[in-house]
N, C-alpha and C positions, 0 to 999 in steps of 0.2 A: 515551489513558486508558480509552476504551471497551473496547478490546481487552484491557487488563489486567483490567478488571472481569469481562469474559466468561471469561477464563482462570481467574480466581479462583473463579468459580462452577463451572467444570468441575473444578477441583481439589477443590472442596468435594464435588461429586457422586462423584468417583473415590475420595475419602477415605471417604465413606459406604459405597461399594461394597466397598472393601478392608477397612475396619474391621468392617463387618457380617459379612463372611466370617470374619475372624480371631476375632471375639468370639462367634460362634455355632457355627461348624463346627470350626475348628482348636483354639482354646482357649475353650470355652464358659464364659462368666463366670456364667451363670445357675446352673450346677452348683456353682460355688465359693462363692458368697455367697447366703445365703437371702434377703437383702433385695432381690436382683435376680431372684428366681425368679418372674417373671410373663411374660406373652406377649410384651411388647415387647422383652425380652432373649433370648427363646428362638427367635423367628422371624427369619430372616435378612432377609426383605423389610422387616419392621417396623423392625428396628434400623437397617438401611441407610437407610431413609426418614427416620427420626428424626435420625440423624446428619447426613444431607444437608441437611434443612431447617433444623436448628438452626445448622449452620455457615454456610449461605448467608444465613440471617437475620442472624447476627452480622456477617458481612462487609458485607451491605447496610446495616445500621444504622451500621456503622463509616464507610461512605462517605456516609451519609444519602441513599441513592438508593432510592426506592420502586419504580421500574421494575425495578431489580436484585432487589429482594425478591420481586416477583411472578414474575420469570423463574426465580429460584432455587427457589421453591416448585413451579413447573411442572416444572423439572428433577428435583426430588425425587419428584414424582408419576410422572414418566416412568421413573425408576429403579425405583420400586416396581412399576409395571406391567410393566416389562421383566423383573424378577426373578420376578414371578408367572407370566408367560408362559413363561419359561425353565424354571421348576419344573414347570409343567403339561406341557410338551413332554417333559421328562426322566422323568416318571412312567410306569412300565410298567403298562399296562392288561392285566389277565388276563381273557380272554374264556372263558366257560364254554359 
C-alpha cells in the first residue's frame, strides 16, 4: 500500500509538470480567459506547483494520511525549484 501511495504522489507531480507545460506554453489559458489572467496561470513554475500540491493534498486527504500530505508538498516544492533552476540555466545571458 505504501508503494501505491508513493506512486500516486509521483503521478500527481508528473501531472503538475505536464499540465503546467500544456496550460502555460502550448495552449496558454491565461490568454483565453480574462478571469485567469494573473501570475499563477501565466508562470509555468507557479501553475505546475499549484497543480502538484492540490492534487497531492487531495490524494492524501482521500487516504487520510498526513505523512503523505507532507511528502506531497515537499515534492511540489521540489518541482517548483527544479523548474526554476531549469529556466535559469536556459536563460541566455548577454554580456556587454
